[in-house]
C-alpha positions, 0 to 999 in steps of 0.5 A: 403456857399456863391456862388463865384463871377463870372465875366461876359463880356457883348456885346451889338449889337442889334440896333445902340450902339455898347457896351462891358462891365465887370460886377461882380456878388458877392456870395451874389447876389449884383452886381458891374459894372467894366467898361461899354463902349458905342460907339454911332452911331447917327452921322452915322445915323443922315442923314437918319432920323433913323437907317440903318441896314447896316450901323449899322452892319458894324460899330459894326463889325469894332468897337467890338473888340476895345470896348472889349479891352478897356473894359478889360483894363478899368477893369484891367482884361485879358479875362482869368480872367473872368468867362463867356461871354454874348451877346444880341442874339435879338430881334433886327436888324439881322445883327448887333445881328450876330456881336455881338453874333458871336464874343462872340461865337468865345471868348467863344470857345477860352476860354472855357467860358460858354456863355449866349445868351441874350434876350435884354428885359431880360438884361432891365428887370433884370438891377434893381438887378444890382443896389441893392436887388430887389426881385421877383416878381415885374412889369416891364414897358419896354419903348423904340424905338422898344418896349412898354410892361408891364410884370411881372417879376417872375424870371430869365427867367420867365416873363408874358406879361400883356400889349403891344403896339398894333402898334406902340412903344412909343419911335417910336411915339416920333420919328416920332412926331419929324420927323413930325416937322422937328426936328434932329434924334433922336427926342425923346429927343428934343420933351421933350425939346421943350415940356417944352416950350410949352402950353400942353392944346393948342391941344386935342390930344387923349388919346389911349385906356384910360378907355378900359379894359386891359393894352394894348397900342396904339399910331398910332391914336395919331401920325396921330393926330400930323401930321393933326395938323402939315399939318393944321398949315404949315408953322410952327412957333417955338411956334406951335412946342412947343406947339405940343410937349407939347400937345403930352407929355401931351397926352402920360402921361395921356395915360400912367397914365391910362394903368399903373394904370390898370396894378398895380392893376392887380399885387396886385390882382394877388399877394396880399401877396406882401407887397411892390410891385415894378415898374420898369421902363426901356428902352430909353423913361424912362429918360422923366422927364414928364413921370417919374412924372406921374409914380411917381404919380401913384405909390404913388395912387397905393402903389407901389415903382418905381424904374427907372435906371439911363439913361445910364442903360435905354438906350442900354448897355452891362452892363445889358447884362452882368448882365442878362449873370451873373443872368443866369449862376449863375443858370446854364443857359448857351447856346450852341454855335450854339444858334441863333440869333433872330430878334424877341423874345418875353420875354413871349413866351406864350403870344398872338402876337397881329396883327400889333405889329410885334417885339413890341409884 
C-alpha cells in the first residue's frame, strides 16, 4: 500500500530572502509544488554592498506572517489542511533563522502538527528529488555565496563531504570581484553578464589547487590576483572590466573542471555498482551559464548525468525547505519544539573542520 500524501508548509529565512511555500509529497515519493513565494531583500541591502544581518532579521519579522498567508491562499489551503511544518534552522544568519524557526514552532504548537528543523544545505541536496525520481546515492556540488562543497548524498540525513573550500566560497569570490570592479550588488550576475563581452585570455589568473590531490577548493588567491590587476589598471575602462570578468570566469571554470573531475572519479571508485551516476549542482552560482557548460563537459567525459534545478529552486527558497521536511517526516524524523537555530551546521558532522573555512566547511 502506498504511503499517504503529505502537505508541508516550508519557511526560509536564513539570509536575505523571506520565503514561504507549500509542497505535497505523494505516496509514491513524487513531489508537487503548490505555492512558492519569495520576497527578496536586495533593495534593502544594496546601499551597503552586502547583507546586513540586523536589517535582514527585521525584514523577515515584518513580512513572514503575510507571506505564509499568501502561500496558503495561493494553494487554496488552510493551516488545518497541512501535515507538517518545516523551517530552516541553519546554517545562516542567526537573527533571521530565529525569526523563521520561532514562527514554525508557534504554528506547530498551535496546530499540533510535527516540526521539521531543516539544515539549509540538506534542502539544497534533496531538491532534485522534488523534481523527479533520483535514486541514492548521487554526487552533489553545492555552490553559493556561503558554501562550496562536494557531498555524496547517500540518503536522507546521510551525507559524506569529499570536498570543500578552504577559504572563500565561490559565490563570495564572484561578489568580491564585482565589488573590486565597482559593480552593483549583488555582483555575481553582473560579472557573468560582463564576462560575455570580454576577452577571457587577457589576464592569466591562477587556477587554485588545479592538479592537486583531493577535491577541495580555494578562491582567495584568485580574488587577490583580481585585486592586483585592478590596482595596476586604475582607472578602469569598460573593456578592462569586461576582460577581468571574462578572465576571472575562465579561471573559475577551469578550476571547477579539475576539482569536479576528481570528485566524479572518487564517486565511481566508491560506488562501482551505480550504473548511471548523477551529479546534482545546486545553489545560486549554479545558474552561471559558463560554469554549467563546464559541468556538462566534465559529466560527459566522466559518464555522469548532470542535473541542475531551475534557477528559482537553486537560489534560496522555501519549496526546497518544505520538500526536505516532507522527506524527513516521511521516515519519522520529526524535531522537538526546543530544536535550536544553528549559525554553523555542517551537513556531514564527521567531516574535518578546515581552518579558515568557517561556516563554509
